[in-house]
Each structure stands twice: as structure tokens, then as C-alpha cells.
C-alpha positions as CSV (number, residue, x, y, z in Angstrom):
1,M,0.0,0.0,0.0
2,S,1.2,3.5,-0.7
3,N,1.7,6.4,1.7
4,N,-1.7,7.8,0.6
5,P,-4.3,8.4,3.4
6,H,-6.3,5.1,4.0
7,V,-10.1,5.2,3.6
8,V,-11.8,2.1,5.0
9,I,-15.5,1.6,4.0
10,V,-17.7,-0.8,5.8
11,G,-20.5,-2.1,3.6
12,A,-20.8,-2.7,-0.2
13,G,-24.4,-1.4,-0.6
14,F,-25.6,1.8,-2.3
15,G,-23.8,4.1,0.1
16,G,-20.5,2.1,0.2
17,L,-20.2,1.9,-3.5
18,G,-21.1,5.6,-3.8
19,V,-18.2,6.5,-1.7
20,A,-15.7,4.2,-3.3
21,E,-16.6,5.2,-6.9
22,E,-16.4,8.9,-6.1
23,L,-12.9,8.4,-4.7
24,A,-11.6,7.0,-8.0
25,H,-9.3,10.0,-8.7
26,V,-8.5,11.1,-5.3
27,P,-5.0,10.3,-3.9
28,V,-6.3,7.8,-1.2
29,D,-6.1,4.1,-0.8
30,V,-9.6,2.5,-0.2
31,T,-10.4,-0.7,1.5
32,L,-14.0,-1.8,1.0
33,I,-15.1,-4.5,3.5
34,D,-18.4,-6.6,3.2
35,R,-19.4,-10.0,4.5
36,H,-20.6,-10.9,1.1
37,N,-18.6,-10.7,-2.0
38,Y,-21.4,-9.1,-4.0
39,H,-23.4,-5.9,-4.1
40,T,-27.3,-6.4,-3.9
41,F,-29.7,-4.3,-5.8
42,Q,-32.4,-4.3,-3.0
43,P,-35.3,-2.7,-4.9
44,L,-35.7,-6.0,-6.9
45,L,-35.3,-8.5,-4.2
46,Y,-39.2,-9.1,-4.2
47,Q,-38.9,-10.2,-7.8
48,V,-36.3,-12.8,-6.7
49,A,-38.7,-14.0,-4.0
50,T,-41.6,-14.3,-6.5
51,S,-39.5,-16.2,-9.2
52,L,-39.5,-13.4,-11.7
53,L,-35.7,-12.9,-11.5
54,N,-32.8,-15.1,-10.6
55,A,-30.6,-14.2,-7.6
56,E,-27.7,-13.4,-10.0
57,D,-29.8,-10.9,-11.8
58,V,-29.8,-8.6,-8.7
59,G,-26.3,-9.4,-7.4
60,V,-23.0,-8.4,-8.9
61,P,-19.4,-9.3,-7.7
62,V,-17.7,-6.3,-5.8
63,R,-14.5,-7.1,-7.3
64,S,-15.8,-6.9,-10.9
65,I,-17.3,-3.3,-10.1
66,F,-13.8,-2.1,-9.1
67,R,-11.6,-4.1,-11.4
68,R,-10.5,-1.0,-13.2
69,Q,-10.2,1.3,-10.0
70,E,-6.8,0.6,-8.8
71,N,-7.1,2.4,-5.6
72,V,-9.9,0.2,-4.2
73,T,-9.0,-3.2,-2.4
74,F,-11.9,-5.4,-1.5
75,R,-12.0,-7.6,1.6
76,M,-14.7,-10.2,2.2
77,A,-15.0,-10.1,6.1
78,T,-17.3,-9.3,8.9
79,V,-16.6,-6.1,11.1
80,S,-17.0,-6.9,14.8
81,G,-16.1,-3.4,16.1
82,V,-14.1,-0.3,15.8
83,D,-11.4,0.9,18.2
84,I,-12.1,4.6,17.7
85,P,-9.2,6.1,19.8
86,S,-6.6,4.0,17.9
87,Q,-8.5,4.3,14.6
88,R,-8.6,0.6,13.8
89,I,-11.3,-1.7,12.5
90,Q,-11.7,-4.9,14.3
91,L,-12.7,-8.0,12.1
92,E,-14.3,-11.2,13.4
93,D,-11.2,-13.2,12.7
94,G,-9.2,-11.0,15.0
95,T,-7.5,-8.9,12.3
96,Q,-7.2,-5.1,12.8
97,I,-7.2,-2.6,9.9
98,P,-5.9,0.9,10.6
99,Y,-7.8,3.9,8.9
100,D,-7.3,7.5,8.4
101,Y,-10.9,7.9,7.4
102,L,-13.7,5.5,8.2
103,V,-17.0,5.4,6.4
104,L,-19.8,3.3,7.9
105,A,-22.2,2.1,5.3
106,G,-23.5,-1.1,6.9
107,G,-27.1,-0.4,6.0
108,A,-30.0,-1.7,8.0
109,T,-31.6,-4.9,9.2
110,V,-35.2,-6.0,9.8
111,N,-37.0,-4.4,12.8
112,Y,-39.5,-6.9,14.4
113,F,-40.4,-4.2,17.0
114,N,-40.2,-6.9,19.7
115,T,-43.1,-8.7,18.4
116,P,-43.3,-12.2,20.0
117,G,-42.4,-14.9,17.6
118,A,-41.7,-12.7,14.6
119,A,-37.8,-13.2,14.7
120,E,-38.3,-17.0,14.9
121,H,-41.1,-17.4,12.3
122,A,-41.5,-14.5,10.0
123,F,-39.7,-14.2,6.7
124,P,-37.9,-10.8,6.1
125,L,-37.0,-9.5,2.7
126,Y,-33.8,-7.4,3.0
127,T,-30.9,-9.6,1.8
128,L,-30.4,-11.8,-1.3
129,M,-30.5,-14.8,1.0
130,N,-33.9,-13.6,2.5
131,A,-35.3,-13.6,-1.1
132,V,-34.0,-16.9,-2.1
133,T,-35.2,-18.4,1.2
134,L,-38.7,-16.8,0.7
135,R,-38.9,-18.0,-2.8
136,T,-38.2,-21.6,-1.7
137,R,-40.7,-21.3,1.1
138,I,-43.5,-20.2,-1.3
139,L,-42.8,-23.0,-3.8
140,E,-42.6,-25.6,-1.1
141,R,-45.9,-24.6,0.4
142,F,-47.6,-25.4,-3.0
143,E,-45.7,-28.7,-3.2
144,A,-46.9,-29.5,0.4
145,A,-50.5,-28.7,-0.5
146,D,-50.3,-30.7,-3.7
147,R,-49.1,-33.7,-1.8
148,D,-51.8,-33.3,1.0
149,S,-54.7,-31.1,0.1
150,T,-56.0,-31.0,3.8
151,L,-53.1,-28.7,4.6
152,I,-55.1,-25.9,2.8
153,E,-57.3,-25.7,5.8
154,D,-54.4,-25.2,8.0
155,G,-53.3,-22.1,6.1
156,V,-50.5,-23.6,4.0
157,L,-51.6,-21.4,1.0
158,N,-52.2,-18.3,3.1
159,F,-49.6,-15.8,2.5
160,V,-49.6,-12.8,5.1
161,I,-47.6,-9.7,4.5
162,V,-47.0,-7.3,7.6
163,G,-46.6,-3.7,6.3
164,A,-48.3,-1.8,3.6
165,G,-45.3,0.4,2.6
166,P,-43.5,0.1,-0.7
167,T,-42.0,-3.2,0.0
168,G,-45.2,-4.8,1.4
169,V,-47.2,-3.5,-1.6
170,E,-44.7,-4.7,-4.2
171,I,-44.3,-8.2,-2.8
172,A,-48.1,-8.5,-2.6
173,G,-48.7,-7.5,-6.1
174,A,-46.0,-9.8,-7.6
175,L,-47.1,-12.6,-5.2
176,S,-50.8,-12.3,-6.4
177,D,-49.6,-12.5,-10.0
178,L,-47.6,-15.6,-9.2
179,V,-50.2,-17.2,-7.1
180,Y,-53.4,-16.5,-9.0
181,N,-52.2,-16.3,-12.7
182,L,-49.2,-18.6,-13.2
183,L,-49.2,-21.4,-10.5
184,P,-52.6,-22.6,-11.3
185,D,-51.3,-23.9,-14.6
186,D,-48.6,-25.7,-12.7
187,Y,-50.9,-27.5,-10.2
188,H,-53.9,-28.9,-12.2
189,R,-55.4,-30.8,-9.4
190,L,-54.8,-28.4,-6.6
191,A,-57.5,-25.9,-5.5
192,T,-55.2,-22.9,-6.0
193,E,-58.3,-20.7,-5.8
194,S,-58.1,-21.3,-2.1
195,A,-54.9,-19.4,-1.8
196,R,-55.0,-16.1,-0.1
197,V,-52.5,-13.0,-0.2
198,I,-53.2,-10.8,2.8
199,I,-51.7,-7.4,3.8
200,V,-51.7,-6.4,7.4
201,E,-51.0,-2.9,8.2
202,M,-51.2,-1.0,11.6
203,G,-52.1,2.2,9.8
204,N,-55.2,3.1,7.9
205,E,-53.6,3.4,4.4
206,V,-51.4,1.5,2.0
207,L,-48.4,3.4,0.6
208,A,-48.8,6.0,3.4
209,P,-45.8,8.4,2.1
210,F,-47.7,8.8,-1.2
211,K,-50.2,11.3,-2.1
212,D,-54.0,10.6,-1.7
213,N,-54.8,9.7,-5.3
214,L,-52.0,7.2,-5.5
215,R,-52.9,5.6,-2.2
216,A,-56.5,5.3,-3.5
217,Y,-55.2,3.9,-6.7
218,A,-52.9,1.4,-5.1
219,K,-55.8,0.1,-2.8
220,E,-58.1,-0.5,-5.6
221,E,-55.5,-2.3,-7.7
222,L,-54.7,-4.5,-4.9
223,K,-58.2,-5.4,-4.3
224,Q,-58.7,-6.2,-8.1
225,R,-55.7,-8.5,-7.8
226,R,-57.4,-10.4,-5.0
227,V,-55.1,-9.1,-2.3
228,E,-57.0,-8.8,0.9
229,L,-56.3,-5.7,3.1
230,R,-56.4,-5.7,6.8
231,L,-55.9,-2.1,7.7
232,G,-55.8,-0.6,11.2
233,E,-54.7,-4.1,12.5
234,A,-51.5,-4.6,14.6
235,V,-49.7,-7.9,14.7
236,T,-49.3,-9.0,18.4
237,E,-47.8,-12.5,17.9
238,V,-46.4,-14.7,15.2
239,G,-46.4,-18.5,15.5
240,P,-45.2,-21.3,13.2
241,A,-48.7,-21.6,11.5
242,Y,-50.6,-18.5,12.6
243,V,-50.6,-14.8,13.2
244,R,-52.5,-13.0,15.9
245,F,-53.8,-9.4,15.8
246,G,-54.5,-6.9,18.5
247,S,-58.2,-7.4,18.0
248,G,-57.7,-11.1,19.1
249,E,-58.4,-12.5,15.6
250,Q,-56.1,-15.2,14.4
251,I,-55.2,-16.3,10.8
252,K,-53.7,-19.5,9.9
253,T,-50.6,-19.1,7.7
254,H,-47.2,-21.0,7.2
255,T,-45.7,-18.0,5.5
256,L,-45.6,-14.7,7.1
257,I,-43.6,-12.0,5.2
258,W,-42.3,-9.1,7.3
259,A,-42.1,-5.8,5.5
260,A,-42.9,-3.6,8.5
261,G,-39.7,-1.6,9.0
262,V,-35.9,-1.7,9.5
263,R,-33.4,-0.5,12.0
264,A,-29.8,0.3,11.7
265,N,-27.1,-2.4,11.4
266,P,-26.4,-4.0,14.7
267,L,-22.8,-2.7,14.4
268,A,-24.1,0.7,15.3
269,D,-25.0,-0.5,18.8
270,V,-21.5,-1.5,19.7
271,L,-19.6,1.6,18.7
272,G,-20.6,4.0,21.6
273,L,-21.8,6.6,19.3
274,P,-25.0,8.6,19.9
275,Q,-28.0,7.0,18.1
276,G,-31.4,8.3,17.2
277,H,-34.7,6.7,15.8
278,G,-34.3,3.2,14.5
279,R,-30.8,3.0,16.3
280,R,-29.4,5.1,13.5
281,I,-26.2,6.9,14.4
282,K,-26.5,10.8,14.9
283,L,-24.5,12.9,12.5
284,N,-23.2,16.3,11.9
285,P,-24.7,18.2,8.8
286,D,-21.8,17.1,6.8
287,L,-22.5,13.4,7.7
288,S,-19.6,13.0,10.0
289,V,-19.8,11.8,13.5
290,P,-19.9,14.3,16.3
291,E,-16.4,14.9,17.8
292,H,-15.0,12.4,15.3
293,P,-14.6,14.3,11.9
294,E,-12.6,11.3,10.5
295,I,-15.6,9.0,10.8
296,S,-18.7,9.5,8.5
297,V,-21.9,7.5,8.1
298,V,-23.9,7.0,4.9
299,G,-27.3,5.5,4.0
300,D,-29.6,3.5,6.4
301,M,-27.0,3.3,9.2
302,G,-27.0,6.9,9.9
303,E,-29.5,9.6,10.7
304,V,-29.1,11.5,7.5
305,V,-30.5,15.0,7.6
306,S,-30.8,17.5,4.9
307,E,-32.1,21.0,5.4
308,G,-33.4,20.1,8.8
309,K,-35.3,17.0,7.8
310,V,-34.4,13.4,8.6
311,L,-34.5,11.6,5.4
312,P,-36.1,8.1,4.7
313,Q,-34.0,5.1,4.3
314,L,-34.0,4.9,0.6
315,G,-31.4,3.8,-2.0
316,S,-31.3,7.4,-3.5
317,V,-30.4,8.8,0.0
318,A,-27.6,6.2,0.3
319,M,-26.2,6.9,-3.1
320,Q,-26.2,10.7,-2.7
321,S,-24.9,10.6,0.9
322,G,-22.0,8.2,-0.2
323,A,-20.9,10.5,-3.0
324,H,-21.2,13.5,-0.6
325,V,-19.0,11.9,2.0
326,A,-16.4,11.2,-0.6
327,Q,-16.3,14.7,-1.7
328,Q,-15.8,15.8,1.9
329,I,-12.8,13.6,2.3
330,S,-11.3,15.2,-0.7
331,R,-12.1,18.7,0.6
332,R,-10.3,17.8,3.9
333,L,-7.3,16.4,2.1
334,A,-7.2,19.8,0.3
335,G,-7.4,21.7,3.6
336,E,-10.9,22.9,2.9
337,S,-13.8,22.9,5.3
338,A,-16.6,20.3,5.0
339,Q,-20.0,21.2,3.6
340,P,-23.5,20.2,4.8
341,F,-25.3,17.5,2.9
342,K,-28.2,18.5,0.6
343,Y,-30.4,15.9,-0.8
344,W,-31.8,16.1,-4.3
345,D,-35.3,14.7,-4.1
346,K,-36.1,12.9,-7.4
347,G,-39.5,11.5,-6.3
348,F,-40.4,8.1,-5.5
349,M,-42.2,5.1,-7.0
350,A,-43.6,1.7,-6.3
351,T,-45.2,-1.2,-8.4
352,I,-48.4,-3.0,-7.6
353,G,-48.0,-5.9,-9.9
354,R,-47.8,-6.3,-13.6
355,G,-48.7,-3.2,-15.4
356,A,-49.5,-1.1,-12.5
357,A,-47.3,1.4,-10.6
358,V,-47.4,4.8,-8.8
359,V,-44.9,7.6,-9.2
360,E,-44.7,10.8,-7.3
361,F,-42.5,13.5,-8.6
362,P,-40.8,16.3,-6.6
363,N,-43.0,19.0,-8.0
364,Q,-46.1,17.2,-6.6
365,R,-47.2,15.8,-9.9
366,T,-48.2,12.2,-9.9
367,L,-48.4,9.2,-12.5
368,Q,-50.2,5.9,-12.2
369,G,-51.0,2.9,-14.2
370,Q,-49.2,1.4,-17.2
371,L,-47.3,4.6,-18.0
372,A,-46.1,4.7,-14.4
373,Y,-45.2,1.0,-14.7
374,F,-43.0,1.4,-17.7
375,A,-41.3,4.4,-16.0
376,W,-40.6,2.2,-13.0
377,L,-39.1,-0.4,-15.3
378,G,-36.9,2.1,-17.1
379,V,-35.6,3.7,-13.9
380,H,-34.8,0.4,-12.2
381,L,-33.2,-1.0,-15.3
382,T,-30.9,2.1,-15.6
383,L,-29.9,1.9,-11.8
384,L,-29.0,-1.8,-11.9
385,T,-25.2,-2.3,-11.6
386,G,-23.6,-4.3,-14.5
387,M,-24.5,-4.6,-18.1
388,R,-25.0,-8.4,-17.8
389,N,-27.5,-7.8,-14.9
390,R,-29.3,-5.3,-17.1
391,I,-29.5,-7.6,-20.0
392,E,-30.6,-10.6,-17.9
393,T,-33.3,-8.6,-16.2
394,L,-34.7,-7.1,-19.4
395,W,-34.8,-10.6,-20.8
396,N,-36.6,-12.0,-18.0
397,W,-39.1,-9.1,-17.8
398,G,-39.8,-9.5,-21.6
399,W,-40.2,-13.3,-21.4
400,S,-42.7,-12.9,-18.6
401,A,-44.6,-10.2,-20.3
402,L,-44.9,-12.3,-23.5
403,T,-45.6,-15.6,-21.9
404,H,-46.7,-15.0,-18.3
405,D,-44.1,-17.4,-17.2
406,R,-41.4,-17.2,-14.6
407,A,-38.3,-19.3,-15.1
408,A,-36.9,-19.1,-11.6
409,R,-39.3,-21.6,-10.1
410,I,-36.8,-24.4,-9.0
411,I,-36.3,-25.4,-5.4
412,I,-32.8,-25.8,-4.3
413,K,-31.9,-26.4,-0.7
414,P,-28.5,-27.0,1.0
415,E,-29.6,-30.5,2.2
416,D,-30.4,-31.7,-1.4
417,D,-27.1,-33.3,-1.8
418,E,-27.5,-35.2,1.3
């Protein structure tokens, strides 16, 4: 390694990549650490879970991203802590890595809000392994029902989704397409019409962050796609084959998908740094840590603020905050003062199944229906990392549109070889 300042980035998500890429022409040596050797395009995980895309379509090797950026070194490892006074990263294998600048981009993890049984029995959808596990679970439930139809009465084909935000609505729409339009052709003797897709939401609206007209459209589209909406219901307990509400009602289900919220990466809990809502690390306006200008936090792990407003945990926030932190490192190296982070709101969008989506622009204008759906496809195809991933994804989307088929419907489990 050269005598350049050493920047260590923890996490190869949107924020971590944003920092490393922005430092391409800055005289620093970068070490990027992640426990996986791939970057995950999280907005499309629900399509992996519902057999529309393969896992490889939304994952790209980190080393391939930086093969031409010589100042970046990747290390596949798990960070266990940070010795802040001595400026060293601690890895699980006992290795310590010194840093001059540290960027924490560890992202977030699922938040079960201390709901009894949720951590043991619910299926989150936040990592690539989560998506593959959920896909296997869904397909296995249909195989189980095909072997023993009496399991239908036990809720084997009831799929309950907790949370009616963008993740919950997107997985519900995609799951309804799979369950009601495709799998009936696969299981000729199974009463697939008995299957149920149910959204449970504590609030009284779906897609609460969106404008009224988009929420109303989404609600109507979900109902037309046979998605049951249980609004104003709080989940109080999750069991291996049931979910219980605050009202006392209980629904039988073997598959409960948790899309009700996230919290900062648990690494944030062991650093001794001030934390805010969702365990996110509190930050200065320039996204550095108070009293530690050499440490910055980007994306979901930090309480990112722009113009006095705490920003939501979105990929766009992670990417922009990552680029900003890299620019501040460059300014500090040049002896210049750091600048506050300003977020460029590009709007937000969500799909509600094949041919239906909602888009809300920063100027308060909205878009819904097929035109919004094609806009959603275009934006996400553009944001995907890697040309191969874009081509594979476009092919799978096109094949599904023409044939209503989904190729990624094989069940692979670690114990298969045994």
C-alpha cells in the first residue's frame, strides 16, 4: 500500500459503492469491506422472491465493479467493532485494519419491534438470501399442498404480509400475479383458488408516504388483484402456523412476510456513538460523527439530515450521501472545510403488480397505471449495476410479459445433496 491516506468503507451497498466510486481520482487508498462478495440491488429482491428474477440478476461481484479502479481493495470479512481512539477496524477473525478515514455504510436490518415470535417465524425481505429463502418457502408450500390438500385448511396457502409500505405492496402485487395467474397452470389438481394473499397494516392506508390519489389507486389495484387488506390491525404474535392481531383475531398461515420496517445495522449498537430513531447514528450536517470528523456514516445506518429534515432509508439517499462523504474527504485532504449534505429529491415510485405502478415527482405531480409501470421499469433497469445484469433482467421481464411465465421456479436447498 502507498503512503496515501487510508479510507476504510464498511459495507458494499448503495452508500458504500457511492463513496468508493467517487474516490476514484482522489489520492487515497480505499479498503472496502463486506461480509458478502457481491453488491445487492435491493429494490428488486421481491422479484427474486416471487420467481421473476434469478438471484444473480440482482447481485454483482464487488471485485468486478472495481476491477479498473486501482485504488480500491476489496476484503470479504465481517466487522465486529471499531477501536475509535486508535483508529482501527476490528474483524471477526481477529484482524485489525488501521484507517485515516472511516465510512460506515453497513445499511440496515429488519426491525421486528419486539413482536413475540416474529424473529423466529417471519420471513424478512432485506438480503439476497432472504429473497431466495422466501422463494423456496413459497414454492414448497404449493408442493406440500399438492401432496396433501388437507393442509389448505391449516393455512398452507395463506401468505400474510406485514406492512403496507412500498416493500409490502410490491411483494403483495408480485405474489398475487404468481399465485393467481401462473401457479394454477402448474398445479392442475390443486385448489389454487383457495390461496390467499393478505396485507396487514397497523395504519389505515397503503403506501402512506404517497399522495392521496396514488394511495387510493394502489388500494383499488390490490383489491382487483385479490389481495386482502387488513388495515388498522396490529400484529401481536407470530407462530409457526398462525398470526394473531391486536383485536384477538387469528389467521392460519405457514408463510408470514415481514415488511414492517428496518433498524440500523447492529454494528451501530457497539460503537458507543449517539443513536437516534431506529438505532441510527446521529450525525453532523456534513454526515460526519460528532467529535470524530474522521468517521462518517452514509445510508440507512446513519440519521441522514438534509435542510433540517431526517431523510427516509432509501437507496437514493444512500447513493447521494455516499458521493457527498467522498467529496468531503477530498475537501479535507485539500485543507478545505466540510460542507453540509443537501439531498436532491427525485421523487419515489412503487409497483403494484404487472402493468400497475405509482410515481410521485418532486413537483407534486403524480403518475399511475401502465405509464408509471414503464417508467418504473426504465428507472430500475438504468440503476442496476452491470451490463450483464441489465440484459438478464430485461430478458426475464420481456419473457414474462410475453408468456406470463417465470423461469426461476426451481427449489434448491442445502440438504439436497445429502
